[in-house]
N, CA, C and O atoms as a CHARMM CRD file, in Angstrom:
* protein
*
  308
    1    1 MET  N    120.37700  95.44200  95.20800 PROA 1      0.00000
    2    1 MET  CA   119.96500  97.06100  95.77900 PROA 1      0.00000
    3    1 MET  C    118.74100  97.80100  95.11900 PROA 1      0.00000
    4    1 MET  O    118.42000  98.96000  95.38200 PROA 1      0.00000
    5    2 ALA  N    118.03100  96.87600  94.12400 PROA 2      0.00000
    6    2 ALA  CA   117.14500  97.53200  93.09100 PROA 2      0.00000
    7    2 ALA  C    116.60300  96.11400  92.08100 PROA 2      0.00000
    8    2 ALA  O    117.24500  95.09900  91.80900 PROA 2      0.00000
    9    3 PHE  N    115.38600  96.44400  91.72900 PROA 3      0.00000
   10    3 PHE  CA   115.04300  95.09500  90.77700 PROA 3      0.00000
   11    3 PHE  C    113.68000  95.60000  90.29200 PROA 3      0.00000
   12    3 PHE  O    112.79200  96.11800  90.97000 PROA 3      0.00000
   13    4 GLY  N    113.69900  95.30400  88.78600 PROA 4      0.00000
   14    4 GLY  CA   112.46900  95.38300  87.72900 PROA 4      0.00000
   15    4 GLY  C    112.07500  95.26500  86.85200 PROA 4      0.00000
   16    4 GLY  O    112.75100  96.15900  86.34100 PROA 4      0.00000
   17    5 TYR  N    111.31500  94.81300  85.81400 PROA 5      0.00000
   18    5 TYR  CA   111.67400  94.38900  84.79300 PROA 5      0.00000
   19    5 TYR  C    110.13600  94.73300  83.88900 PROA 5      0.00000
   20    5 TYR  O    109.08300  95.06000  84.43600 PROA 5      0.00000
   21    6 VAL  N    110.35200  94.55200  82.32900 PROA 6      0.00000
   22    6 VAL  CA   109.45300  94.54700  81.83400 PROA 6      0.00000
   23    6 VAL  C    109.29400  93.32600  81.35100 PROA 6      0.00000
   24    6 VAL  O    110.19200  92.48800  81.26600 PROA 6      0.00000
   25    7 CYS  N    107.85100  93.14400  80.93100 PROA 7      0.00000
   26    7 CYS  CA   107.63500  91.80100  80.11600 PROA 7      0.00000
   27    7 CYS  C    106.92300  92.15200  78.83300 PROA 7      0.00000
   28    7 CYS  O    106.67400  93.31800  78.52400 PROA 7      0.00000
   29    8 GLY  N    106.59000  91.06400  78.06700 PROA 8      0.00000
   30    8 GLY  CA   105.88300  91.26500  77.02300 PROA 8      0.00000
   31    8 GLY  C    105.58800  90.15900  76.36600 PROA 8      0.00000
   32    8 GLY  O    106.12500  89.16400  76.85200 PROA 8      0.00000
   33    9 THR  N    104.90100  89.96300  75.39800 PROA 9      0.00000
   34    9 THR  CA   104.53800  88.66800  74.82100 PROA 9      0.00000
   35    9 THR  C    105.37200  88.96100  73.04200 PROA 9      0.00000
   36    9 THR  O    105.15000  88.14600  72.14700 PROA 9      0.00000
   37   10 GLY  N    106.08000  89.91900  72.85200 PROA 10     0.00000
   38   10 GLY  CA   106.88900  89.64100  71.47300 PROA 10     0.00000
   39   10 GLY  C    106.12100  90.76900  70.41700 PROA 10     0.00000
   40   10 GLY  O    106.16600  90.82300  69.18800 PROA 10     0.00000
   41   11 LEU  N    105.56300  91.44800  71.18200 PROA 11     0.00000
   42   11 LEU  CA   104.70400  91.89800  70.33100 PROA 11     0.00000
   43   11 LEU  C    105.07400  93.64300  70.89100 PROA 11     0.00000
   44   11 LEU  O    106.00100  93.76000  71.69300 PROA 11     0.00000
   45   12 LEU  N    104.53100  94.57000  70.56100 PROA 12     0.00000
   46   12 LEU  CA   104.84000  95.98600  70.30600 PROA 12     0.00000
   47   12 LEU  C    105.06200  96.51700  71.73800 PROA 12     0.00000
   48   12 LEU  O    105.90600  97.33400  72.10700 PROA 12     0.00000
   49   13 HSD  N    103.95300  95.76200  72.59500 PROA 13     0.00000
   50   13 HSD  CA   103.70700  96.56800  73.86000 PROA 13     0.00000
   51   13 HSD  C    103.86400  95.57900  75.17700 PROA 13     0.00000
   52   13 HSD  O    103.24500  94.51600  75.20400 PROA 13     0.00000
   53   14 GLY  N    104.69100  95.96900  76.22500 PROA 14     0.00000
   54   14 GLY  CA   105.53400  95.75400  77.35500 PROA 14     0.00000
   55   14 GLY  C    104.87100  95.98500  78.70300 PROA 14     0.00000
   56   14 GLY  O    103.96800  96.82200  78.70200 PROA 14     0.00000
   57   15 TYR  N    105.13300  95.44700  79.73700 PROA 15     0.00000
   58   15 TYR  CA   104.19600  95.75400  80.56800 PROA 15     0.00000
   59   15 TYR  C    105.53200  95.86300  82.29300 PROA 15     0.00000
   60   15 TYR  O    106.16300  94.93700  82.80000 PROA 15     0.00000
   61   16 MET  N    105.50100  96.98500  82.60700 PROA 16     0.00000
   62   16 MET  CA   106.90100  97.55200  83.43300 PROA 16     0.00000
   63   16 MET  C    106.17100  96.35600  85.03200 PROA 16     0.00000
   64   16 MET  O    104.95800  96.31600  85.23600 PROA 16     0.00000
   65   17 GLU  N    107.10600  95.59900  85.86700 PROA 17     0.00000
   66   17 GLU  CA   106.31700  95.31000  86.92800 PROA 17     0.00000
   67   17 GLU  C    107.61700  95.33700  87.85600 PROA 17     0.00000
   68   17 GLU  O    108.80200  95.46600  87.54800 PROA 17     0.00000
   69   18 ASP  N    106.83300  95.12800  89.42400 PROA 18     0.00000
   70   18 ASP  CA   108.24900  94.97700  90.47400 PROA 18     0.00000
   71   18 ASP  C    109.02500  95.69300  90.57700 PROA 18     0.00000
   72   18 ASP  O    110.11800  95.13000  90.64300 PROA 18     0.00000
   73   19 ILE  N    109.11200  97.22100  90.66200 PROA 19     0.00000
   74   19 ILE  CA   109.83000  98.54100  90.49500 PROA 19     0.00000
   75   19 ILE  C    110.35800  98.06600  92.22600 PROA 19     0.00000
   76   19 ILE  O    109.38300  98.24400  92.95600 PROA 19     0.00000
   77   20 ILE  N    111.22200  97.69100  92.80400 PROA 20     0.00000
   78   20 ILE  CA   111.83500  97.59500  94.37500 PROA 20     0.00000
   79   20 ILE  C    113.23500  98.19000  94.39000 PROA 20     0.00000
   80   20 ILE  O    114.10700  98.14800  93.52200 PROA 20     0.00000
   81   21 VAL  N    113.23200  98.71300  95.50000 PROA 21     0.00000
   82   21 VAL  CA   114.61700  99.07900  96.06400 PROA 21     0.00000
   83   21 VAL  C    114.97300  99.04700  97.49200 PROA 21     0.00000
   84   21 VAL  O    114.41800  99.78500  98.30600 PROA 21     0.00000
   85   22 HSD  N    115.52800  98.53500  97.68400 PROA 22     0.00000
   86   22 HSD  CA   116.28500  98.26200  98.98600 PROA 22     0.00000
   87   22 HSD  C    115.64700  99.24000  99.81300 PROA 22     0.00000
   88   22 HSD  O    115.15100 100.04100  99.02100 PROA 22     0.00000
   89   23 PRO  N    115.42000  99.56400 100.85700 PROA 23     0.00000
   90   23 PRO  CA   115.02000 100.42800 101.76600 PROA 23     0.00000
   91   23 PRO  C    115.84700 101.44800 101.97400 PROA 23     0.00000
   92   23 PRO  O    115.59100 102.64500 102.10800 PROA 23     0.00000
   93   24 ASP  N    117.25600 100.65600 101.99800 PROA 24     0.00000
   94   24 ASP  CA   118.71200 101.54400 102.33900 PROA 24     0.00000
   95   24 ASP  C    118.91800 102.69400 100.99500 PROA 24     0.00000
   96   24 ASP  O    119.62300 103.70100 100.92800 PROA 24     0.00000
   97   25 HSD  N    118.27400 102.26000 100.30200 PROA 25     0.00000
   98   25 HSD  CA   118.89900 103.15400  98.97500 PROA 25     0.00000
   99   25 HSD  C    117.67800 103.79200  98.32900 PROA 25     0.00000
  100   25 HSD  O    117.83600 104.24900  97.19700 PROA 25     0.00000
  101   26 GLN  N    116.13800 103.90700  99.06700 PROA 26     0.00000
  102   26 GLN  CA   115.49800 104.60100  98.38800 PROA 26     0.00000
  103   26 GLN  C    115.28500 106.16200  98.81200 PROA 26     0.00000
  104   26 GLN  O    115.75300 106.70400  99.81300 PROA 26     0.00000
  105   27 LYS  N    114.40700 106.79500  97.73800 PROA 27     0.00000
  106   27 LYS  CA   115.11800 108.52500  97.91800 PROA 27     0.00000
  107   27 LYS  C    116.32700 109.03500  97.46000 PROA 27     0.00000
  108   27 LYS  O    116.78900 110.10600  97.85500 PROA 27     0.00000
  109   28 GLN  N    116.84300 108.33300  96.66600 PROA 28     0.00000
  110   28 GLN  CA   118.42200 108.53000  96.16400 PROA 28     0.00000
  111   28 GLN  C    118.50500 108.45100  94.66100 PROA 28     0.00000
  112   28 GLN  O    119.57900 108.29100  94.08100 PROA 28     0.00000
  113   29 GLY  N    117.25800 108.57700  93.99500 PROA 29     0.00000
  114   29 GLY  CA   117.53300 108.55900  92.60900 PROA 29     0.00000
  115   29 GLY  C    117.57100 106.84100  91.89500 PROA 29     0.00000
  116   29 GLY  O    117.37400 106.64900  90.69500 PROA 29     0.00000
  117   30 VAL  N    117.80800 105.91300  92.71600 PROA 30     0.00000
  118   30 VAL  CA   117.72400 104.83600  92.18900 PROA 30     0.00000
  119   30 VAL  C    116.77000 104.38600  91.41200 PROA 30     0.00000
  120   30 VAL  O    116.77700 104.35300  90.18200 PROA 30     0.00000
  121   31 GLY  N    115.99100 104.05700  92.09300 PROA 31     0.00000
  122   31 GLY  CA   114.33900 103.77200  91.52800 PROA 31     0.00000
  123   31 GLY  C    114.10900 104.24100  89.92700 PROA 31     0.00000
  124   31 GLY  O    113.91000 103.36000  89.09000 PROA 31     0.00000
  125   32 VAL  N    114.13600 105.32800  89.62200 PROA 32     0.00000
  126   32 VAL  CA   114.00600 106.35500  88.93700 PROA 32     0.00000
  127   32 VAL  C    115.16300 106.58600  87.75800 PROA 32     0.00000
  128   32 VAL  O    115.01300 107.15700  86.67800 PROA 32     0.00000
  129   33 ALA  N    116.28700 106.00600  88.26600 PROA 33     0.00000
  130   33 ALA  CA   117.21300 105.61900  87.05200 PROA 33     0.00000
  131   33 ALA  C    116.92300 103.68500  86.39000 PROA 33     0.00000
  132   33 ALA  O    117.23900 103.10400  85.35200 PROA 33     0.00000
  133   34 LEU  N    116.24400 103.30400  87.55000 PROA 34     0.00000
  134   34 LEU  CA   116.04200 101.98400  86.84700 PROA 34     0.00000
  135   34 LEU  C    114.96800 101.83200  85.81300 PROA 34     0.00000
  136   34 LEU  O    114.93400 101.10000  84.82400 PROA 34     0.00000
  137   35 VAL  N    113.95100 102.84300  86.35300 PROA 35     0.00000
  138   35 VAL  CA   112.86300 102.83800  85.35100 PROA 35     0.00000
  139   35 VAL  C    113.22600 103.38400  83.99700 PROA 35     0.00000
  140   35 VAL  O    112.69600 103.02200  82.94600 PROA 35     0.00000
  141   36 LYS  N    114.34800 104.45100  84.13200 PROA 36     0.00000
  142   36 LYS  CA   114.58700 105.16300  82.74400 PROA 36     0.00000
  143   36 LYS  C    115.14800 103.97800  82.11300 PROA 36     0.00000
  144   36 LYS  O    114.79800 103.64100  80.98200 PROA 36     0.00000
  145   37 ARG  N    116.18100 103.19600  82.94000 PROA 37     0.00000
  146   37 ARG  CA   117.18000 102.35700  81.52200 PROA 37     0.00000
  147   37 ARG  C    116.28400 100.79200  81.66100 PROA 37     0.00000
  148   37 ARG  O    116.77500  99.70100  81.37100 PROA 37     0.00000
  149   38 LEU  N    114.95300 101.00500  82.14600 PROA 38     0.00000
  150   38 LEU  CA   114.22000  99.58700  81.40800 PROA 38     0.00000
  151   38 LEU  C    113.67100 100.45100  80.47000 PROA 38     0.00000
  152   38 LEU  O    113.86200  99.89800  79.38700 PROA 38     0.00000
  153   39 LEU  N    113.13700 101.42300  80.30300 PROA 39     0.00000
  154   39 LEU  CA   112.46300 102.13900  79.26200 PROA 39     0.00000
  155   39 LEU  C    113.53900 102.32100  78.17400 PROA 39     0.00000
  156   39 LEU  O    113.06300 102.46300  77.04800 PROA 39     0.00000
  157   40 GLU  N    114.58600 102.34400  78.24100 PROA 40     0.00000
  158   40 GLU  CA   115.86500 102.44400  77.31300 PROA 40     0.00000
  159   40 GLU  C    115.89300 101.08900  76.64700 PROA 40     0.00000
  160   40 GLU  O    116.08500 100.92100  75.44300 PROA 40     0.00000
  161   41 GLU  N    115.74200 100.40200  77.29200 PROA 41     0.00000
  162   41 GLU  CA   116.06600  98.81800  76.66500 PROA 41     0.00000
  163   41 GLU  C    114.80500  98.26400  76.05000 PROA 41     0.00000
  164   41 GLU  O    114.90400  97.61600  75.00800 PROA 41     0.00000
  165   42 ALA  N    113.50600  98.48500  76.66700 PROA 42     0.00000
  166   42 ALA  CA   112.43700  98.46700  76.43800 PROA 42     0.00000
  167   42 ALA  C    112.51100  99.00500  74.62900 PROA 42     0.00000
  168   42 ALA  O    111.97300  98.36800  73.72300 PROA 42     0.00000
  169   43 GLU  N    113.17400 100.08900  74.47000 PROA 43     0.00000
  170   43 GLU  CA   112.85400 100.57000  72.92000 PROA 43     0.00000
  171   43 GLU  C    113.89000 100.42500  71.99200 PROA 43     0.00000
  172   43 GLU  O    113.90900 100.76100  70.80800 PROA 43     0.00000
  173   44 ARG  N    115.10200  99.66100  72.95300 PROA 44     0.00000
  174   44 ARG  CA   116.03600  99.11600  72.22600 PROA 44     0.00000
  175   44 ARG  C    116.01500  97.92000  71.66600 PROA 44     0.00000
  176   44 ARG  O    116.88500  97.64800  70.83900 PROA 44     0.00000
  177   45 ILE  N    114.87500  96.83900  72.05500 PROA 45     0.00000
  178   45 ILE  CA   114.13900  95.68300  71.51200 PROA 45     0.00000
  179   45 ILE  C    112.82800  95.86500  70.91200 PROA 45     0.00000
  180   45 ILE  O    112.08100  94.91100  70.69400 PROA 45     0.00000
  181   46 GLY  N    112.49700  97.21800  70.60800 PROA 46     0.00000
  182   46 GLY  CA   111.60300  97.10800  69.85400 PROA 46     0.00000
  183   46 GLY  C    109.90600  97.66500  70.49800 PROA 46     0.00000
  184   46 GLY  O    108.91300  97.98000  69.84400 PROA 46     0.00000
  185   47 LEU  N    110.07200  97.62400  71.75700 PROA 47     0.00000
  186   47 LEU  CA   108.84000  98.19600  72.17800 PROA 47     0.00000
  187   47 LEU  C    108.05500  99.37500  71.82700 PROA 47     0.00000
  188   47 LEU  O    108.70900 100.40300  71.65000 PROA 47     0.00000
  189   48 GLY  N    107.03000  99.42700  71.71600 PROA 48     0.00000
  190   48 GLY  CA   106.68700 100.84700  71.19700 PROA 48     0.00000
  191   48 GLY  C    105.34000 101.44300  71.89800 PROA 48     0.00000
  192   48 GLY  O    104.63800 102.33700  71.42700 PROA 48     0.00000
  193   49 ILE  N    105.12200 100.70300  73.21200 PROA 49     0.00000
  194   49 ILE  CA   104.19600 101.09200  74.28400 PROA 49     0.00000
  195   49 ILE  C    104.82600 100.31700  75.60000 PROA 49     0.00000
  196   49 ILE  O    105.10500  99.13300  75.41600 PROA 49     0.00000
  197   50 VAL  N    105.04300 100.79800  76.74000 PROA 50     0.00000
  198   50 VAL  CA   104.97600 100.15500  77.88100 PROA 50     0.00000
  199   50 VAL  C    104.10700 100.71500  79.01500 PROA 50     0.00000
  200   50 VAL  O    104.11800 101.89900  79.35200 PROA 50     0.00000
  201   51 THR  N    103.36300  99.76800  79.56600 PROA 51     0.00000
  202   51 THR  CA   102.05100 100.50300  80.62900 PROA 51     0.00000
  203   51 THR  C    102.90800  99.93700  82.04200 PROA 51     0.00000
  204   51 THR  O    104.00300  99.37800  81.98900 PROA 51     0.00000
  205   52 VAL  N    102.27900 100.17100  83.06800 PROA 52     0.00000
  206   52 VAL  CA   102.34300 100.18400  84.20100 PROA 52     0.00000
  207   52 VAL  C    101.46900 100.66300  85.32500 PROA 52     0.00000
  208   52 VAL  O    101.22400 101.83600  85.60700 PROA 52     0.00000
  209   53 THR  N    101.00500  99.49900  85.96700 PROA 53     0.00000
  210   53 THR  CA   100.12900  99.87000  87.09300 PROA 53     0.00000
  211   53 THR  C    100.68800 100.31100  88.44700 PROA 53     0.00000
  212   53 THR  O    101.67700  99.75900  88.92900 PROA 53     0.00000
  213   54 TYR  N     99.86900 101.57900  89.21700 PROA 54     0.00000
  214   54 TYR  CA   100.86600 102.46500  90.54400 PROA 54     0.00000
  215   54 TYR  C     99.60000 102.76800  90.71600 PROA 54     0.00000
  216   54 TYR  O     98.58300 102.81000  90.02400 PROA 54     0.00000
  217   55 SER  N    100.06000 103.07100  92.35400 PROA 55     0.00000
  218   55 SER  CA    98.88800 103.36500  93.17600 PROA 55     0.00000
  219   55 SER  C     99.24400 104.84300  93.12800 PROA 55     0.00000
  220   55 SER  O    100.39100 105.13400  92.78600 PROA 55     0.00000
  221   56 SER  N     98.23400 105.97000  93.48700 PROA 56     0.00000
  222   56 SER  CA    98.54500 107.07000  92.98700 PROA 56     0.00000
  223   56 SER  C     99.33800 107.75400  93.93100 PROA 56     0.00000
  224   56 SER  O     99.76300 108.83300  93.51700 PROA 56     0.00000
  225   57 GLU  N     99.65900 107.44600  95.07400 PROA 57     0.00000
  226   57 GLU  CA   101.32000 108.05400  95.93400 PROA 57     0.00000
  227   57 GLU  C    102.31200 108.11500  95.29400 PROA 57     0.00000
  228   57 GLU  O    103.31400 108.79900  95.49900 PROA 57     0.00000
  229   58 HSD  N    101.97400 107.03100  94.05700 PROA 58     0.00000
  230   58 HSD  CA   103.45400 106.88300  93.19600 PROA 58     0.00000
  231   58 HSD  C    103.64000 107.45500  91.81400 PROA 58     0.00000
  232   58 HSD  O    104.42200 107.09900  90.93200 PROA 58     0.00000
  233   59 THR  N    102.62300 108.55400  91.82600 PROA 59     0.00000
  234   59 THR  CA   102.18300 109.24100  90.39100 PROA 59     0.00000
  235   59 THR  C    103.39500 110.17700  90.15200 PROA 59     0.00000
  236   59 THR  O    103.75100 110.10000  88.97600 PROA 59     0.00000
  237   60 GLU  N    104.17000 111.06300  90.90800 PROA 60     0.00000
  238   60 GLU  CA   105.58000 111.40700  90.79000 PROA 60     0.00000
  239   60 GLU  C    106.41700 110.67400  90.07400 PROA 60     0.00000
  240   60 GLU  O    106.78200 110.89100  88.91900 PROA 60     0.00000
  241   61 PHE  N    106.75600 109.69600  90.86100 PROA 61     0.00000
  242   61 PHE  CA   108.13700 108.91600  90.75300 PROA 61     0.00000
  243   61 PHE  C    108.11400 107.98600  89.40400 PROA 61     0.00000
  244   61 PHE  O    109.15900 107.59300  88.88500 PROA 61     0.00000
  245   62 TYR  N    106.64100 107.63300  88.82200 PROA 62     0.00000
  246   62 TYR  CA   106.90900 107.07300  87.25800 PROA 62     0.00000
  247   62 TYR  C    106.55200 108.55700  86.43800 PROA 62     0.00000
  248   62 TYR  O    106.59000 108.43900  85.21300 PROA 62     0.00000
  249   63 LYS  N    106.26900 109.70900  86.86900 PROA 63     0.00000
  250   63 LYS  CA   106.29800 110.55100  85.99700 PROA 63     0.00000
  251   63 LYS  C    108.09800 110.98000  85.54900 PROA 63     0.00000
  252   63 LYS  O    108.43700 110.96700  84.36500 PROA 63     0.00000
  253   64 LYS  N    109.17900 111.36300  86.76100 PROA 64     0.00000
  254   64 LYS  CA   110.49500 111.43300  86.72800 PROA 64     0.00000
  255   64 LYS  C    110.99800 110.36400  85.80900 PROA 64     0.00000
  256   64 LYS  O    111.96100 110.59100  85.07500 PROA 64     0.00000
  257   65 GLY  N    110.27500 108.99900  85.82200 PROA 65     0.00000
  258   65 GLY  CA   110.64300 107.85500  84.97200 PROA 65     0.00000
  259   65 GLY  C    110.63300 108.35500  83.74500 PROA 65     0.00000
  260   65 GLY  O    111.68000 108.63800  83.16200 PROA 65     0.00000
  261   66 GLY  N    109.35400 108.53000  83.17700 PROA 66     0.00000
  262   66 GLY  CA   109.29800 108.69800  81.83700 PROA 66     0.00000
  263   66 GLY  C    107.93700 108.43200  81.39900 PROA 66     0.00000
  264   66 GLY  O    107.56300 108.59700  80.23800 PROA 66     0.00000
  265   67 PHE  N    107.11800 107.97000  82.46200 PROA 67     0.00000
  266   67 PHE  CA   105.77200 107.72500  82.05300 PROA 67     0.00000
  267   67 PHE  C    104.42300 109.12600  82.46400 PROA 67     0.00000
  268   67 PHE  O    104.30400 109.81600  83.47700 PROA 67     0.00000
  269   68 THR  N    103.54300 109.08800  81.09000 PROA 68     0.00000
  270   68 THR  CA   102.97300 110.11600  81.31500 PROA 68     0.00000
  271   68 THR  C    101.49700 109.60200  81.82200 PROA 68     0.00000
  272   68 THR  O    100.80700 109.04100  80.97000 PROA 68     0.00000
  273   69 PRO  N    100.90000 109.76900  83.30000 PROA 69     0.00000
  274   69 PRO  CA   100.00100 109.33300  83.71700 PROA 69     0.00000
  275   69 PRO  C     98.48700 109.18900  82.60000 PROA 69     0.00000
  276   69 PRO  O     98.46600 109.99700  81.67100 PROA 69     0.00000
  277   70 CYS  N     97.43000 108.31300  82.69600 PROA 70     0.00000
  278   70 CYS  CA    96.65700 108.62400  82.18900 PROA 70     0.00000
  279   70 CYS  C     95.48200 107.49600  82.65300 PROA 70     0.00000
  280   70 CYS  O     95.80200 106.35900  83.00200 PROA 70     0.00000
  281   71 PRO  N     94.26200 107.90400  82.61300 PROA 71     0.00000
  282   71 PRO  CA    93.07000 107.04400  82.93000 PROA 71     0.00000
  283   71 PRO  C     93.18600 105.37900  82.53400 PROA 71     0.00000
  284   71 PRO  O     93.96300 105.01300  81.65200 PROA 71     0.00000
  285   72 GLY  N     92.45300 104.56100  83.17400 PROA 72     0.00000
  286   72 GLY  CA    93.22000 103.27900  82.51000 PROA 72     0.00000
  287   72 GLY  C     91.99700 102.80600  82.99700 PROA 72     0.00000
  288   72 GLY  O     91.22900 103.58600  83.56000 PROA 72     0.00000
  289   73 GLY  N     91.61100 101.15100  82.79000 PROA 73     0.00000
  290   73 GLY  CA    90.73300 100.12500  83.18700 PROA 73     0.00000
  291   73 GLY  C     91.20000  98.75400  83.51200 PROA 73     0.00000
  292   73 GLY  O     92.27900  98.45500  83.00100 PROA 73     0.00000
  293   74 VAL  N     90.63400  97.87400  84.23500 PROA 74     0.00000
  294   74 VAL  CA    90.91800  96.58100  84.39300 PROA 74     0.00000
  295   74 VAL  C     89.52600  95.71700  84.16300 PROA 74     0.00000
  296   74 VAL  O     88.39300  96.07600  84.48300 PROA 74     0.00000
  297   75 TRP  N     89.85600  94.66900  83.62100 PROA 75     0.00000
  298   75 TRP  CA    88.64500  93.61200  83.35900 PROA 75     0.00000
  299   75 TRP  C     88.96000  92.39400  84.45600 PROA 75     0.00000
  300   75 TRP  O     89.98500  91.71300  84.50100 PROA 75     0.00000
  301   76 ARG  N     88.02800  92.32500  85.15300 PROA 76     0.00000
  302   76 ARG  CA    88.22100  90.54700  86.02300 PROA 76     0.00000
  303   76 ARG  C     87.11900  90.04600  85.74000 PROA 76     0.00000
  304   76 ARG  O     86.05700  90.62700  85.51800 PROA 76     0.00000
  305   77 LYS  N     87.38200  88.80400  85.74400 PROA 77     0.00000
  306   77 LYS  CA    86.21400  87.76100  85.43400 PROA 77     0.00000
  307   77 LYS  C     85.58000  87.72700  86.13000 PROA 77     0.00000
  308   77 LYS  O     84.61300  86.96900  86.04800 PROA 77     0.00000
């Protein structure tokens, strides 16, 4: 019904990706619960920072999950 993960390189920083909730279960708190659980697990394994990239229409979703919005940047070759 839902999928997501946090990946990292064994350091203190991880990156959350691919938060997906089946359309039949969206808008019911499943996604926010998944984000919170992934952050709990990230903390348990010692990650001090988890970042996520999302489009602006998802800001409130990630705030409910525990993220603090902030400006950032992207470098591309």
